[in-house]
C-alpha positions as CSV (number, residue, x, y, z in Angstrom):
1,M,104.4,51.3,63.6
2,A,104.6,48.5,61.1
3,I,108.2,47.7,60.1
4,A,109.1,45.7,56.9
5,L,110.6,42.4,57.8
6,S,113.4,43.1,55.3
7,R,114.9,45.9,57.4
8,R,118.4,45.2,58.5
9,W,120.8,47.2,60.7
10,I,124.6,46.6,60.1
11,W,126.5,47.9,63.0
12,I,130.3,48.0,63.3
13,V,132.1,49.2,66.4
14,L,135.8,50.2,65.7
15,D,137.0,49.4,69.2
16,S,139.0,52.4,70.6
17,V,138.9,54.6,67.4
18,G,138.2,57.9,69.2
19,I,138.0,61.3,67.5
20,G,139.3,63.8,70.0
21,A,139.2,64.6,73.7
22,A,135.7,64.7,75.2
23,P,134.6,67.9,76.9
24,D,135.1,66.2,80.3
25,A,138.4,64.6,79.4
26,H,140.2,66.8,82.0
27,R,138.5,64.7,84.7
28,Y,140.4,61.6,83.6
29,G,143.9,63.0,83.3
30,K,146.4,64.8,81.1
31,S,146.6,61.9,78.6
32,D,142.9,62.1,78.1
33,E,143.0,65.9,77.6
34,Q,145.7,65.5,74.9
35,S,144.0,62.6,73.1
36,H,142.8,62.4,69.5
37,T,143.3,58.8,68.4
38,L,142.4,59.3,64.7
39,R,144.4,62.5,64.2
40,H,147.5,61.2,66.0
41,I,147.6,57.9,64.2
42,A,147.1,59.7,60.9
43,Q,150.0,62.0,61.7
44,A,152.2,58.9,62.4
45,V,151.8,57.8,58.8
46,D,151.7,61.2,57.1
47,G,148.0,60.9,56.5
48,L,145.4,58.1,56.5
49,K,144.3,56.5,53.2
50,V,140.7,55.7,53.9
51,P,138.6,56.5,50.8
52,N,135.6,54.6,51.9
53,L,135.4,56.2,55.3
54,Q,136.1,59.6,53.6
55,R,133.1,58.9,51.3
56,L,130.9,58.5,54.5
57,G,132.1,61.9,55.8
58,L,134.8,61.0,58.3
59,G,136.9,64.0,57.3
60,C,133.9,66.3,57.9
61,I,133.7,65.4,61.6
62,D,137.2,66.8,62.5
63,E,140.5,67.5,60.9
64,I,142.3,64.2,60.2
65,P,145.5,64.2,58.0
66,G,144.8,62.5,54.7
67,V,141.0,62.5,55.1
68,A,139.3,65.2,53.2
69,C,135.7,66.6,53.6
70,S,134.9,66.2,49.9
71,H,131.4,65.6,48.7
72,P,130.5,62.8,51.1
73,T,127.4,60.7,50.5
74,G,126.7,59.7,54.1
75,A,125.5,60.9,57.5
76,F,128.2,61.9,59.8
77,G,128.7,63.3,63.3
78,K,130.2,62.5,66.6
79,M,128.9,61.3,70.0
80,R,129.8,62.2,73.6
81,E,129.5,59.6,76.3
82,Q,127.4,60.4,79.3
83,S,128.4,57.3,81.4
84,F,131.2,57.6,83.9
85,G,134.3,55.9,82.6
86,K,136.0,55.1,79.3
87,D,135.7,51.3,79.0
88,T,134.1,48.8,76.6
89,T,131.4,48.1,79.1
90,N,130.4,51.7,79.6
91,G,130.4,52.5,75.9
92,H,128.5,49.5,74.6
93,W,125.8,49.6,77.3
94,E,125.2,53.3,76.6
95,F,124.8,52.5,72.9
96,V,121.7,50.5,73.8
97,G,120.2,52.9,76.3
98,V,121.9,52.3,79.7
99,V,123.9,55.2,81.2
100,L,126.2,54.3,84.0
101,R,126.1,57.4,86.2
102,D,128.3,55.9,89.0
103,P,131.9,54.9,88.5
104,L,132.7,51.2,88.4
105,P,135.4,50.2,90.9
106,L,139.0,50.7,90.0
107,Y,142.1,49.1,91.7
108,P,145.2,51.2,91.3
109,E,146.8,49.4,94.2
110,G,145.6,45.9,93.2
111,F,142.7,43.9,94.6
112,P,142.1,43.7,98.3
113,K,142.3,40.5,100.5
114,E,138.5,40.3,100.6
115,V,138.6,39.7,96.8
116,M,141.8,37.7,96.5
117,E,141.4,35.3,99.4
118,P,138.2,33.6,98.1
119,F,139.5,33.6,94.6
120,E,142.8,32.0,95.6
121,K,141.0,29.5,97.8
122,Y,138.9,28.5,94.8
123,V,141.9,28.2,92.5
124,G,144.0,26.4,95.1
125,K,147.0,28.7,94.5
126,T,148.0,32.2,95.3
127,A,148.0,34.7,92.5
128,L,150.9,36.5,90.8
129,C,151.1,40.2,90.1
130,N,147.8,41.7,91.4
131,R,148.4,45.2,90.2
132,P,147.6,47.4,87.2
133,A,149.7,46.3,84.2
134,S,149.9,46.0,80.5
135,G,148.7,42.6,79.4
136,T,151.6,41.9,77.1
137,V,154.2,43.1,79.6
138,V,152.7,41.2,82.5
139,I,152.8,37.8,80.8
140,E,156.5,38.3,79.9
141,E,157.2,39.3,83.5
142,F,155.3,36.6,85.3
143,G,155.0,33.9,82.5
144,P,158.0,31.9,83.4
145,L,157.1,31.7,87.1
146,H,153.5,30.9,86.2
147,E,154.7,28.0,84.0
148,R,156.8,26.6,86.9
149,T,154.1,27.0,89.6
150,G,150.7,27.1,87.8
151,Q,149.8,30.2,89.8
152,P,147.3,32.5,87.9
153,I,148.4,35.9,86.8
154,V,145.9,38.4,88.1
155,Y,146.0,42.1,87.0
156,T,143.9,45.1,86.3
157,S,144.3,48.4,84.4
158,G,142.9,51.9,84.3
159,D,139.5,50.4,83.6
160,S,137.2,48.4,85.8
161,V,138.6,44.9,85.0
162,F,139.7,41.8,86.8
163,Q,142.0,40.0,84.3
164,V,143.3,36.4,84.7
165,A,146.1,35.2,82.4
166,A,147.3,31.6,82.1
167,H,149.3,29.6,79.7
168,E,147.2,27.2,77.7
169,S,149.6,24.3,78.3
170,I,149.6,24.9,82.1
171,V,145.9,25.8,82.7
172,P,143.4,24.3,80.2
173,V,141.3,27.1,78.8
174,E,138.0,25.7,80.2
175,Q,139.6,25.7,83.7
176,L,140.6,29.3,83.2
177,Y,137.0,30.1,82.1
178,D,135.8,28.4,85.3
179,W,138.1,30.5,87.4
180,C,136.8,33.7,85.8
181,Q,133.2,32.6,86.2
182,Y,133.9,32.2,89.9
183,A,135.6,35.6,90.0
184,R,132.5,37.1,88.3
185,S,130.3,35.5,91.0
186,I,132.2,37.1,93.9
187,L,132.9,40.5,92.2
188,T,129.6,42.1,93.3
189,G,128.5,44.9,95.4
190,K,131.2,47.5,96.0
191,H,133.6,45.2,94.0
192,A,131.3,44.8,91.0
193,V,133.9,45.4,88.3
194,G,132.7,46.0,84.7
195,R,134.4,42.9,83.3
196,V,136.3,39.8,84.3
197,I,138.5,38.8,81.4
198,A,140.1,35.4,80.8
199,R,143.5,36.0,79.0
200,P,144.9,32.7,77.7
201,F,148.4,32.8,76.1
202,T,150.9,30.4,74.6
203,G,154.6,30.5,73.6
204,T,157.9,30.5,75.4
205,P,159.6,33.2,77.6
206,G,160.4,36.2,75.4
207,H,157.9,35.0,72.8
208,Y,154.6,34.7,74.6
209,Q,151.4,35.5,72.6
210,R,147.9,36.0,73.8
211,T,145.5,33.8,72.0
212,D,142.1,34.4,70.4
213,R,140.3,32.4,73.1
214,R,139.9,35.4,75.4
215,K,136.5,35.6,77.1
216,D,134.8,38.5,78.8
217,Y,132.3,38.2,81.7
218,S,130.5,41.5,82.0
219,L,128.1,42.9,84.4
220,S,124.5,43.0,83.3
221,F,122.5,46.2,83.6
222,G,119.0,44.9,82.6
223,E,116.9,45.0,79.5
224,T,118.0,47.0,76.6
225,V,116.8,47.9,73.1
226,L,118.5,44.7,71.9
227,N,116.2,42.6,74.0
228,R,113.2,44.4,72.5
229,V,114.3,43.9,69.0
230,A,114.9,40.2,69.7
231,D,111.5,39.9,71.5
232,A,109.9,41.4,68.4
233,G,111.1,38.4,66.4
234,Y,114.2,39.8,64.7
235,P,117.5,38.0,64.8
236,V,120.3,39.9,66.6
237,T,123.7,38.5,65.7
238,G,126.7,39.5,67.8
239,I,130.1,39.2,66.1
240,G,133.3,39.2,68.1
241,K,133.0,40.1,71.8
242,I,129.5,41.5,71.5
243,Y,127.8,38.5,73.2
244,D,130.3,38.7,76.1
245,I,129.8,42.4,76.6
246,Y,126.1,42.0,77.1
247,G,126.3,38.7,78.8
248,G,124.2,37.3,76.0
249,A,121.2,39.6,76.8
250,G,119.3,40.4,73.6
251,I,121.7,38.4,71.4
252,T,120.1,35.5,69.5
253,Q,123.3,34.3,67.8
254,S,127.0,34.7,68.6
255,V,129.9,34.4,66.1
256,H,133.4,34.1,67.5
257,T,136.3,35.9,65.7
258,T,140.0,35.8,65.8
259,S,141.0,39.1,64.4
260,N,139.7,42.2,62.6
261,Q,140.0,40.5,59.3
262,D,138.2,37.5,60.5
263,G,135.6,39.8,62.0
264,M,135.0,41.4,58.6
265,D,134.9,37.9,57.0
266,Q,132.2,36.8,59.5
267,L,130.3,40.1,59.1
268,I,130.1,39.8,55.3
269,A,129.3,36.1,55.5
270,Q,126.4,36.9,57.9
271,M,125.1,39.6,55.6
272,T,124.7,37.0,52.9
273,Q,122.8,34.6,55.2
274,Q,120.7,36.9,57.5
275,S,118.2,39.1,55.6
276,T,116.7,41.0,58.5
277,G,117.4,42.2,62.0
278,V,120.7,43.3,63.5
279,I,124.2,42.3,62.6
280,Y,126.5,43.8,65.3
281,A,130.2,43.5,65.2
282,N,133.1,44.6,67.4
283,L,136.5,44.8,65.8
284,V,139.0,44.7,68.8
285,D,142.4,44.7,67.2
286,F,142.6,48.5,67.1
287,D,142.5,48.4,70.9
288,A,144.2,45.2,71.8
289,L,147.1,45.1,69.3
290,Y,147.8,48.8,68.7
291,G,146.1,51.2,71.2
292,H,147.2,49.5,74.4
293,R,150.6,48.7,72.9
294,N,151.4,52.4,71.9
295,N,151.7,51.5,68.2
296,P,150.3,54.4,66.2
297,V,151.7,53.2,62.9
298,G,150.1,49.7,63.3
299,F,146.9,51.3,64.4
300,A,146.8,53.5,61.3
301,R,147.5,50.5,59.0
302,A,144.7,48.6,60.7
303,V,142.2,51.4,60.1
304,E,143.3,51.5,56.4
305,A,142.9,47.7,56.2
306,F,139.4,48.0,57.6
307,D,138.6,50.7,55.0
308,V,139.5,48.2,52.2
309,R,137.1,45.7,53.7
310,L,134.4,48.4,54.1
311,G,134.3,48.5,50.3
312,E,133.1,44.9,50.3
313,V,130.4,45.8,52.8
314,F,129.2,48.5,50.5
315,Q,128.9,45.9,47.7
316,T,126.9,43.5,50.0
317,L,124.4,46.1,51.3
318,T,120.8,45.8,50.1
319,N,118.5,48.8,49.5
320,D,116.8,48.2,52.8
321,D,120.0,48.2,55.0
322,V,121.3,50.9,57.3
323,L,125.0,50.8,57.9
324,C,126.2,52.3,61.2
325,I,129.9,52.7,62.1
326,T,131.1,54.0,65.5
327,A,133.5,53.4,68.3
328,D,133.1,52.8,72.1
329,H,136.0,55.0,73.4
330,G,139.5,56.1,72.5
331,C,142.9,54.5,73.1
332,D,145.3,57.1,71.8
333,P,148.6,55.2,71.3
334,T,150.7,58.5,71.3
335,T,149.7,59.7,74.7
336,P,151.5,58.7,78.0
337,G,150.3,55.4,79.4
338,T,148.5,52.4,77.8
339,D,144.9,53.0,79.1
340,H,141.8,54.0,77.1
341,T,141.2,57.7,76.5
342,R,138.1,59.7,77.1
343,E,137.1,60.9,73.6
344,W,134.3,61.7,71.3
345,V,133.5,58.8,69.0
346,P,132.7,59.1,65.3
347,L,129.2,58.3,64.0
348,L,128.9,57.3,60.4
349,C,125.7,56.1,58.8
350,Y,124.8,55.1,55.2
351,R,122.1,53.7,52.9
352,K,122.5,52.9,49.3
353,D,119.9,55.5,48.3
354,L,121.7,58.2,50.2
355,N,123.3,60.6,47.7
356,Q,124.0,63.6,49.8
357,A,126.0,64.8,52.8
358,I,123.9,64.8,56.1
359,A,125.5,66.4,59.1
360,L,124.3,64.7,62.3
361,G,126.2,67.1,64.5
362,D,127.5,66.7,68.0
363,R,125.3,64.1,69.7
364,S,125.0,64.4,73.5
365,T,124.9,60.6,74.2
366,F,125.9,57.3,72.7
367,A,122.3,56.2,73.3
368,D,121.2,58.1,70.2
369,I,122.1,54.9,68.4
370,G,119.8,52.8,70.6
371,A,117.0,55.3,70.1
372,T,117.5,55.2,66.3
373,L,117.6,51.4,66.3
374,A,114.4,51.2,68.3
375,E,112.6,53.5,65.9
376,Y,113.9,51.6,62.9
377,F,112.5,48.3,64.2
378,G,109.3,49.8,65.8
379,V,110.1,48.8,69.4
380,E,110.0,50.8,72.6
381,K,112.7,53.4,72.8
382,P,115.3,53.4,75.6
383,P,114.8,56.0,78.4
384,I,117.6,58.2,77.0
385,G,118.7,59.1,73.5
386,T,117.3,61.0,70.5
387,S,116.7,59.2,67.2
388,F,118.4,60.5,64.0
389,L,116.6,58.0,61.8
390,S,114.6,60.5,59.8
391,S,117.9,62.2,58.8
392,V,119.2,58.9,57.4
393,V,116.2,57.2,55.9
394,G,113.5,59.9,55.8
395,R,110.0,59.1,57.1
396,V,109.3,55.6,58.4
């Protein structure tokens, strides 16, 4: 199928913005069964004010205070995850056609000696913490000792992650990256965690702050639809942590960001420079600043701030563009704990010539996006997923 070179796919992942407990949420715990990130943050502010998301049909997917289902001009639905787990890695890889059927390893008691001993030998110091913890809490607890000794702070969470925190004045960021690259090299086999994450921070005791120089080292699960789009000659630009999530596979250009607002700045700037291909952004503040920190009001205000910037995206779209907005999991800030939550995720699509409401329904896998992306660019479809392209753009 011949595809016009002007075709462009604008893809925004609202990290952690789930839309209700998934059918299998009971397998993950009571917090997951009770979760509905969007509804609960909306309740915390007596209703969300998101006219642009409402225009796309967000209020037609499920009941969200403040968001009506009123004459939308977009395609809307929700997607269920097939992969085991509820982490960034699982969600983003399923988007592009890779379903992780087996659970990635978790460490509720901390990492075993067979992991820690080689890591500590490489670093030259024993590690602090080595247990599940909230990232902001753990640096306040261990930061002063870390500053005195230079020992790395190693911790995990309810997700399959090996996280290393270090103060930038004690451990240069490049050295922290080197430690994490080594950890990635040894975390294989039965200890193949989804991500190793470098967590640099600055500040003083009681006032520590994580910086925007975080870096993720993810597992690779082979070729995806992104590789095929890039191999077909289209640019694929990753904005935010997209490059790290895929280990660079299928990403032809990467743009670092410091916040949601910066991410939107970079997205809109890229839309003015890149006339074809994929522009793929992850906005992480919802997750990192509000979901994990149990701040529903801050979460709601961040979604409203995104909605304002979404109006600028509408103005920058061309007639050939497809806009796709979704999320990778939930992180309900009102449920017990600070971990991600197993939720449906919203699916919102739009084209400038779309002047009616199109219900995409309940989709059985996140990979429907990858299948649609493949059809749009005329490349081989992933082994799983059903394209909804004809619903959004008609015949191609």
